[in-house]
C-alpha positions as CSV (number, residue, x, y, z in Angstrom):
1,M,36.2,-72.5,-64.7
2,S,35.1,-71.6,-61.2
3,N,32.6,-68.9,-60.5
4,L,35.4,-66.8,-58.8
5,E,37.6,-67.1,-61.9
6,G,34.7,-66.2,-64.1
7,A,33.6,-63.1,-62.1
8,L,37.4,-61.9,-62.1
9,E,37.5,-62.3,-65.9
10,L,34.3,-60.2,-66.3
11,A,35.7,-57.6,-64.0
12,R,38.8,-57.3,-66.1
13,A,37.1,-57.1,-69.3
14,G,34.5,-54.7,-68.0
15,H,36.6,-51.6,-67.3
16,D,35.0,-49.2,-69.8
17,Q,31.3,-50.1,-68.7
18,A,32.4,-49.9,-65.0
19,E,33.6,-46.5,-65.5
20,S,30.5,-45.4,-67.4
21,D,28.3,-46.7,-64.7
22,L,30.3,-44.8,-62.1
23,F,30.3,-41.5,-64.1
24,E,26.6,-41.8,-64.6
25,E,25.9,-41.8,-60.8
26,L,28.6,-39.1,-60.3
27,R,26.2,-36.6,-62.7
28,I,23.7,-36.7,-59.8
29,P,24.1,-33.8,-57.4
30,S,22.9,-35.7,-54.5
31,V,23.7,-33.1,-52.0
32,S,21.8,-34.2,-48.8
33,T,22.2,-31.1,-46.6
34,L,20.7,-28.6,-49.2
35,P,16.9,-28.4,-49.5
36,E,17.2,-27.4,-53.2
37,H,18.9,-31.0,-54.0
38,R,16.2,-32.9,-52.2
39,A,14.8,-34.2,-55.5
40,D,18.3,-35.1,-56.7
41,V,18.8,-37.2,-53.6
42,R,15.7,-39.0,-54.4
43,R,16.6,-39.4,-58.0
44,N,20.1,-41.0,-57.0
45,A,18.3,-43.6,-54.5
46,D,15.8,-44.5,-57.5
47,W,18.8,-44.8,-59.8
48,L,20.4,-47.3,-57.4
49,V,17.1,-49.4,-57.0
50,A,16.9,-49.7,-60.7
51,R,20.5,-51.0,-60.9
52,F,20.0,-53.5,-58.1
53,E,16.6,-54.7,-59.4
54,R,18.4,-55.4,-62.9
55,L,20.7,-57.6,-61.1
56,G,18.1,-59.7,-59.5
57,F,17.9,-58.1,-56.0
58,T,14.9,-57.3,-54.3
59,A,15.3,-53.5,-53.7
60,S,13.2,-51.0,-51.7
61,L,13.4,-47.4,-50.4
62,S,12.1,-46.7,-46.9
63,D,11.2,-43.0,-45.7
64,V,11.9,-43.4,-42.1
65,I,11.5,-39.8,-40.9
66,E,9.7,-36.7,-41.9
67,H,11.9,-34.6,-44.3
68,G,14.7,-37.2,-44.2
69,H,16.2,-39.2,-47.2
70,P,15.3,-42.6,-48.0
71,V,17.2,-45.9,-46.9
72,L,17.9,-48.4,-49.6
73,Q,17.9,-51.9,-48.8
74,A,18.9,-54.5,-51.6
75,D,18.9,-58.3,-51.0
76,W,20.1,-61.2,-53.1
77,R,19.2,-64.4,-51.2
78,G,20.4,-66.8,-54.1
79,A,23.0,-68.8,-52.0
80,G,20.2,-70.3,-49.8
81,E,18.9,-69.8,-46.2
82,S,21.8,-71.8,-44.9
83,A,24.5,-69.5,-46.4
84,P,25.8,-66.8,-44.4
85,T,24.8,-63.2,-45.2
86,L,27.3,-60.3,-46.0
87,T,25.7,-56.8,-45.5
88,I,27.6,-53.9,-47.4
89,Y,27.1,-50.5,-46.1
90,G,27.4,-47.2,-48.1
91,H,25.9,-43.8,-48.7
92,Y,24.8,-42.1,-51.9
93,D,24.6,-38.6,-50.7
94,V,27.5,-36.1,-51.1
95,Q,28.8,-32.9,-49.7
96,P,28.1,-29.4,-51.0
97,P,30.6,-28.6,-53.8
98,D,31.5,-25.1,-52.5
99,P,33.6,-23.1,-53.2
100,L,32.9,-23.6,-56.9
101,D,35.6,-21.3,-58.0
102,L,38.3,-23.7,-56.8
103,W,37.1,-26.6,-59.1
104,E,39.1,-27.1,-62.1
105,S,36.2,-28.8,-63.8
106,P,32.3,-28.8,-63.0
107,P,31.9,-30.7,-59.8
108,F,28.9,-32.8,-61.2
109,E,30.6,-33.3,-64.7
110,P,33.2,-36.1,-64.2
111,V,36.5,-35.5,-66.0
112,V,39.3,-38.0,-65.9
113,R,42.9,-36.5,-65.6
114,E,46.1,-38.6,-65.0
115,G,43.9,-41.8,-64.2
116,H,41.8,-40.1,-61.7
117,V,38.0,-39.1,-62.1
118,F,37.3,-35.7,-60.7
119,A,33.7,-35.2,-59.3
120,R,31.9,-34.6,-56.0
121,G,31.3,-37.9,-54.5
122,S,33.9,-39.9,-56.4
123,S,35.8,-40.7,-53.5
124,D,33.1,-40.3,-50.9
125,N,31.2,-42.7,-51.3
126,K,29.9,-43.3,-54.8
127,G,33.3,-44.8,-55.8
128,N,33.2,-47.2,-53.0
129,H,29.5,-48.4,-53.2
130,M,29.6,-48.6,-57.2
131,A,32.8,-51.0,-56.8
132,A,30.7,-53.1,-54.5
133,L,27.7,-53.0,-56.8
134,K,29.9,-54.1,-59.9
135,A,31.5,-56.7,-57.8
136,A,28.1,-58.2,-57.1
137,E,27.1,-57.9,-60.7
138,Y,30.1,-59.8,-61.9
139,A,29.7,-62.5,-59.1
140,L,26.1,-62.9,-60.1
141,T,26.8,-63.2,-63.9
142,A,29.3,-65.8,-63.2
143,G,26.9,-68.0,-61.3
144,G,26.7,-66.4,-57.9
145,P,28.9,-66.2,-54.7
146,P,28.6,-68.7,-52.0
147,L,27.0,-66.4,-49.5
148,N,23.9,-64.0,-49.6
149,L,24.2,-60.3,-50.3
150,R,22.6,-57.3,-48.7
151,F,23.1,-53.7,-49.5
152,L,22.1,-50.9,-47.1
153,I,22.9,-47.4,-48.7
154,E,21.7,-44.3,-47.0
155,G,21.3,-40.7,-48.0
156,E,22.0,-38.8,-44.8
157,E,25.7,-39.9,-43.9
158,E,26.9,-36.3,-44.9
159,M,24.4,-34.6,-42.7
160,S,24.6,-37.1,-39.7
161,G,21.0,-38.0,-40.3
162,E,18.8,-40.4,-38.3
163,S,17.0,-42.5,-41.1
164,L,19.4,-45.4,-41.2
165,P,20.2,-45.7,-37.4
166,R,16.4,-45.9,-36.8
167,Y,15.7,-48.2,-39.7
168,L,18.5,-50.6,-38.3
169,R,16.9,-50.4,-34.7
170,Q,13.3,-50.8,-36.2
171,H,14.4,-53.9,-38.2
172,S,17.1,-55.5,-36.1
173,Q,15.9,-59.0,-36.0
174,R,15.5,-59.4,-39.9
175,L,18.6,-57.5,-40.7
176,K,21.0,-59.7,-38.5
177,S,24.1,-60.7,-40.8
178,D,27.2,-62.7,-40.4
179,Y,29.4,-60.1,-41.7
180,T,29.1,-56.5,-42.3
181,L,31.3,-54.3,-44.4
182,I,31.5,-50.7,-43.4
183,W,32.5,-49.7,-46.9
184,D,33.1,-45.8,-46.5
185,G,36.7,-45.4,-46.1
186,G,40.1,-45.4,-47.9
187,F,43.7,-46.2,-47.9
188,A,46.1,-45.2,-45.2
189,P,48.0,-41.8,-45.7
190,D,51.1,-43.7,-46.8
191,G,49.3,-45.5,-49.4
192,R,48.7,-48.9,-48.0
193,P,45.3,-50.6,-48.1
194,A,43.8,-50.2,-44.7
195,L,41.6,-52.0,-42.2
196,C,40.1,-49.6,-39.5
197,T,40.3,-50.9,-36.0
198,A,38.9,-47.7,-34.4
199,L,36.7,-44.8,-35.7
200,R,36.8,-41.4,-33.9
201,G,33.4,-40.2,-32.6
202,I,32.0,-36.5,-33.2
203,V,30.3,-33.9,-31.5
204,Y,29.4,-31.1,-33.9
205,T,28.0,-27.9,-32.6
206,E,26.9,-24.5,-33.6
207,L,27.6,-21.3,-31.5
208,T,25.6,-18.4,-31.7
209,A,26.6,-14.9,-30.1
210,E,24.0,-12.1,-30.0
211,G,24.9,-8.6,-28.6
212,P,23.0,-5.2,-29.6
213,A,19.6,-5.5,-31.3
214,I,21.0,-4.0,-34.5
215,D,24.2,-3.5,-36.2
216,L,25.8,-0.4,-35.0
217,H,28.4,2.2,-36.4
218,S,31.7,1.1,-35.1
219,G,32.8,4.8,-34.8
220,G,29.7,6.0,-32.8
221,F,29.5,3.0,-30.7
222,G,32.9,1.4,-30.7
223,G,34.3,1.1,-27.2
224,V,30.7,1.0,-25.3
225,A,28.8,-1.6,-27.4
226,P,29.1,-5.3,-26.8
227,N,30.7,-7.0,-29.8
228,P,29.5,-10.5,-30.4
229,L,32.2,-11.2,-32.9
230,N,35.0,-10.2,-30.6
231,T,33.5,-12.5,-28.0
232,L,33.1,-15.4,-30.4
233,A,36.7,-15.0,-31.5
234,R,37.8,-15.0,-27.9
235,I,36.0,-17.9,-27.2
236,L,37.2,-19.9,-30.0
237,G,40.7,-18.8,-29.3
238,E,40.5,-19.9,-25.7
239,L,39.2,-23.4,-26.5
240,K,42.8,-24.5,-27.4
241,D,46.1,-23.5,-26.2
242,R,49.0,-22.8,-28.7
243,D,50.3,-26.2,-28.5
244,G,47.0,-27.7,-29.6
245,H,45.9,-28.8,-26.0
246,I,42.2,-28.5,-25.7
247,T,41.1,-26.5,-22.5
248,I,37.9,-27.8,-21.9
249,P,37.7,-28.9,-18.2
250,G,37.9,-32.8,-18.1
251,F,38.2,-33.1,-21.8
252,Y,40.7,-35.8,-21.9
253,D,39.4,-37.8,-18.9
254,G,38.8,-41.5,-19.5
255,I,40.7,-41.8,-22.8
256,V,41.7,-45.4,-23.6
257,E,45.3,-45.4,-25.0
258,P,45.7,-47.8,-28.0
259,G,48.0,-50.9,-27.1
260,A,51.2,-52.2,-28.7
261,D,49.1,-54.8,-30.8
262,E,46.9,-52.2,-32.2
263,T,49.7,-49.8,-33.2
264,R,52.1,-52.4,-34.8
265,D,51.2,-51.3,-38.3
266,W,51.2,-47.5,-37.7
267,N,53.7,-45.5,-39.5
268,R,55.7,-43.5,-37.0
269,S,58.6,-43.1,-39.2
270,T,60.2,-39.5,-39.4
271,G,59.0,-39.5,-43.1
272,Y,55.3,-39.7,-42.4
273,E,55.3,-36.2,-41.5
274,D,56.5,-35.3,-45.0
275,T,53.9,-37.5,-46.4
276,L,51.3,-35.6,-44.4
277,K,52.6,-32.1,-45.5
278,G,52.5,-33.4,-49.0
279,L,48.8,-34.5,-48.8
280,M,47.7,-31.3,-47.3
281,Q,50.1,-29.0,-49.2
282,A,51.1,-27.3,-45.9
283,S,54.5,-26.4,-44.6
284,T,54.1,-27.5,-41.2
285,L,52.0,-29.8,-38.9
286,E,50.3,-28.7,-35.7
287,G,48.9,-30.4,-32.6
288,E,50.1,-31.9,-29.4
289,P,54.0,-32.0,-29.7
290,G,54.4,-34.9,-27.2
291,F,52.6,-37.4,-29.7
292,P,53.6,-38.6,-33.3
293,P,51.7,-37.3,-36.2
294,V,49.9,-40.5,-36.7
295,D,48.8,-40.6,-33.2
296,R,47.4,-37.1,-33.4
297,Q,45.4,-38.2,-36.4
298,W,43.9,-41.4,-35.0
299,A,44.4,-41.7,-31.3
300,R,43.9,-38.3,-29.9
301,P,40.9,-36.1,-29.8
302,T,40.4,-32.8,-31.6
303,L,38.6,-29.6,-31.6
304,D,38.3,-27.6,-34.7
305,V,36.6,-24.5,-36.0
306,N,34.6,-25.4,-39.0
307,G,33.2,-22.1,-40.1
308,F,32.7,-18.5,-38.8
309,H,30.3,-15.9,-40.1
310,G,29.0,-12.5,-39.0
311,G,29.1,-8.8,-39.8
312,F,30.2,-7.5,-43.1
313,T,32.2,-10.0,-45.4
314,D,31.7,-8.7,-48.9
315,E,34.5,-6.8,-50.9
316,G,35.2,-3.3,-49.6
317,S,34.8,-1.8,-46.0
318,K,31.8,-1.3,-43.8
319,T,32.6,-0.2,-40.3
320,V,30.0,-2.0,-38.4
321,I,29.6,-3.9,-35.1
322,A,27.5,-6.9,-35.9
323,A,24.5,-7.5,-33.8
324,R,25.1,-11.3,-34.3
325,G,27.7,-13.9,-35.2
326,M,27.8,-17.7,-35.6
327,A,30.6,-20.4,-35.7
328,K,30.5,-24.1,-36.1
329,V,32.9,-26.2,-33.9
330,S,33.4,-29.9,-34.1
331,M,35.3,-32.3,-31.8
332,R,36.5,-35.7,-32.7
333,L,36.6,-38.1,-29.9
334,V,38.4,-41.3,-29.1
335,P,37.7,-44.5,-27.2
336,G,36.8,-43.7,-23.7
337,Q,35.1,-40.4,-24.4
338,D,31.4,-39.9,-24.0
339,P,29.8,-37.5,-26.7
340,D,26.9,-36.5,-24.3
341,R,29.2,-35.5,-21.4
342,I,31.7,-33.7,-23.7
343,F,28.7,-31.6,-25.1
344,E,27.5,-30.7,-21.7
345,T,31.0,-29.7,-20.5
346,F,31.6,-27.8,-23.9
347,A,28.4,-25.8,-23.5
348,E,29.2,-24.9,-19.8
349,Y,32.8,-23.9,-20.7
350,V,31.6,-21.6,-23.6
351,D,29.2,-19.9,-21.2
352,E,32.0,-19.1,-18.8
353,L,34.1,-17.6,-21.6
354,S,31.5,-15.2,-22.7
355,T,31.7,-11.6,-22.0
356,P,29.1,-9.1,-20.5
357,G,26.4,-8.0,-22.8
358,V,26.9,-10.9,-25.4
359,K,24.4,-13.9,-25.2
360,I,26.1,-17.2,-26.2
361,S,23.8,-20.3,-27.4
362,V,25.3,-23.5,-28.1
363,R,23.3,-26.2,-30.3
364,K,24.3,-29.6,-30.8
365,L,24.0,-30.5,-34.6
366,G,25.1,-34.0,-34.4
367,A,27.2,-36.6,-32.2
368,A,28.4,-40.1,-32.3
369,P,30.5,-42.2,-30.1
370,P,33.8,-43.4,-31.0
371,V,33.9,-47.2,-32.2
372,Q,36.4,-50.0,-31.8
373,L,36.5,-53.0,-34.2
374,D,38.3,-56.4,-34.2
375,G,41.1,-56.1,-36.8
376,Q,41.9,-59.9,-36.3
377,S,38.6,-61.4,-36.8
378,P,38.2,-64.1,-39.7
379,A,36.4,-61.4,-41.6
380,A,39.1,-58.9,-41.1
381,R,41.8,-61.5,-42.2
382,A,39.8,-62.4,-45.3
383,T,39.5,-58.7,-46.2
384,S,43.3,-58.3,-45.9
385,A,44.0,-61.4,-47.8
386,A,41.6,-60.0,-50.8
387,F,43.3,-56.6,-50.8
388,E,46.8,-58.5,-51.1
389,A,45.6,-60.5,-53.9
390,A,44.1,-57.5,-55.9
391,F,46.6,-54.7,-54.9
392,G,49.8,-56.6,-53.9
393,Q,49.9,-55.9,-50.3
394,P,47.9,-56.9,-47.4
395,A,45.8,-54.3,-45.6
396,A,47.4,-52.4,-42.7
397,R,45.5,-52.4,-39.3
398,V,45.1,-48.7,-38.6
399,R,42.7,-46.2,-37.0
400,A,40.6,-43.8,-38.8
401,G,40.5,-40.1,-37.9
402,G,36.9,-39.6,-39.3
403,S,33.7,-40.8,-38.2
404,V,31.1,-43.1,-39.7
405,P,28.3,-42.5,-37.0
406,V,26.2,-45.4,-38.1
407,T,28.9,-48.1,-37.3
408,V,27.8,-48.2,-33.7
409,D,24.3,-49.0,-34.8
410,F,25.4,-51.8,-37.0
411,Q,27.3,-53.1,-34.0
412,K,24.1,-53.0,-31.7
413,A,21.4,-53.8,-34.2
414,V,23.0,-56.1,-37.0
415,G,25.9,-57.8,-35.3
416,G,28.3,-60.3,-36.6
417,Q,31.7,-59.6,-37.7
418,I,32.2,-55.9,-38.7
419,V,34.9,-54.7,-41.1
420,C,35.6,-51.2,-41.8
421,S,37.5,-50.2,-45.0
422,G,37.3,-48.5,-48.5
423,L,39.2,-47.6,-51.6
424,A,39.8,-43.9,-51.8
425,Q,43.4,-43.1,-52.2
426,P,45.5,-40.7,-50.1
427,G,44.9,-37.1,-51.3
428,S,41.5,-37.6,-52.7
429,A,40.3,-34.2,-51.5
430,A,36.9,-35.7,-50.0
431,H,34.9,-32.8,-48.8
432,S,37.0,-30.4,-50.8
433,P,37.1,-29.0,-54.3
434,N,38.6,-31.2,-57.0
435,E,37.7,-34.4,-55.2
436,N,39.0,-37.3,-57.1
437,F,39.1,-41.1,-57.2
438,S,41.7,-43.3,-58.6
439,L,40.3,-45.5,-61.3
440,D,43.1,-48.2,-60.6
441,N,41.8,-48.4,-57.1
442,Y,38.3,-48.6,-58.5
443,H,38.9,-51.7,-60.8
444,R,41.3,-53.3,-58.4
445,G,38.7,-52.7,-55.7
446,I,36.1,-54.5,-57.8
447,E,38.3,-57.6,-58.0
448,M,39.2,-57.4,-54.4
449,L,35.5,-57.4,-53.5
450,V,34.8,-60.3,-55.8
451,R,37.4,-62.3,-54.1
452,L,36.1,-61.3,-50.5
453,M,32.6,-62.3,-51.6
454,H,33.9,-65.8,-52.4
455,S,36.1,-66.2,-49.3
456,L,33.6,-65.4,-46.6
457,T,32.1,-68.8,-46.1
C-alpha cells in the first residue's frame, strides 16, 4: 500500500475523531478584535501549537507587534532538504458573534444540524485549517508526503492586523516556498469547488461627524442646530447613486477588466441570479445594471456602509439632536485600483459633502491592494485535480469578492506558485449569526488535501 492510499484510508476511518478535533477548537472564542477575548486568542494559538508538536512538527509562536496576536509557524522537514516545500496559510481568529439573539444555538458551542456544524469560525477559518492539519496528520502517520510542510496561521485576519505581514517581510529568506496554499476561501456560489484567480482589495474607513458640543433638545434647537447625523446620512447617501454607481471622483479610473480566458468558468446564466437571492434570502439584487451579477460580485468595485451609530437608539423615544455620529464604510477594490489613492480621494470627497457646522473626520482602519493569481500554474492544476478526485468535479477558475490582505505579502516575501481556495460551502453565513460548515466538505476536503500533498512534487 502506498503512502497516499494509507493516508486516504486513515482519513476515511477517522471521521469521528476529525469532527471531535474541529469541535474542540470551535469552543475557543478567539475573537481577535475584542480586548476581552485576548486570552482566548492566545489559548487558541497554544492549542494549535500543541497539536502540531504532537504530529512531529517544530512549532512556535511569535509576538511581532505590541498588543497584537501571535503568528504560528509549524514546520515538518521530513521529506529532506532537496524536496519542495508547501506552505499552508490560515487564521485562528474569528469574528465577533453579535447579534447573539439571532443564533439558534450558542456561537461557541458547536451543534450539528442536517450535516452542518453551527459555530462561529466553523467556515471562516477553523474548518479550513483543521482540514489541512488533519490531512497532514494522516499523511505523516502513513509514512509522510513527498514534500516538506509549513503552516503559517495568524490571529489577526479578522482585524486586518499587521503581525503576519511584518513576520513574512522580516523572515522572507527562510520562508521561501515552492508552493503556497492560501486556504481561506470556499466554493463558488453555484456549489462548484473554486480556484481563485483574483481577490478584491479593500479600504476600510471610519467617519466621525461632530456638531454642537452637547446633545440638544430637538424642539428647542431643531432648525438652528447643526445635526451631525443628518449630515452623515446625507454624505453616505451621496456616495452612490440609485443604480449603485459610486460617485467618488476618479473612483473607476484604471480598472483592468478581466479577459475572456479568465471568465470562461464564470456563471453568467440567468439562473445564477436566483441562486444568489436564495443564498442571501433576498427578494432582489442591486448594483450596476450594465453588469451581470457574477461580474458585480467579483470584477467590479463596491462601497458599502457597514455600520451607523449616534444619538438615541434604545427602545422608546428621546427627541435629541446628537452631538456626534459615526459610520463605518468599506470599499472593495479590483485590479487596477490603488488603495492609497482611493482613500485620499474618498476623504477629500467626504469633506466636500459635509455641511456648515459639522466637522467630519475620516480615519483609515485597514487597506489592502487587489491581488491576481495564476489559475493555470502547475500547482493550480494539481489543486483542481485533487478537488475532482475528492468531490467529483474539478475546481472552477473564479474570482473572489472578498479580501485576504496577506496574500500580497506572500507574493512579495514567500514567492513560489500561489493557490487560493477553501472548503466553505455556499450559504455558510461567515461573519453572520448561525455560521456553519458542511461536514461532508470537511471530510472530502481532508482527502483532497492529502491528494494535493502527494501530487506537488
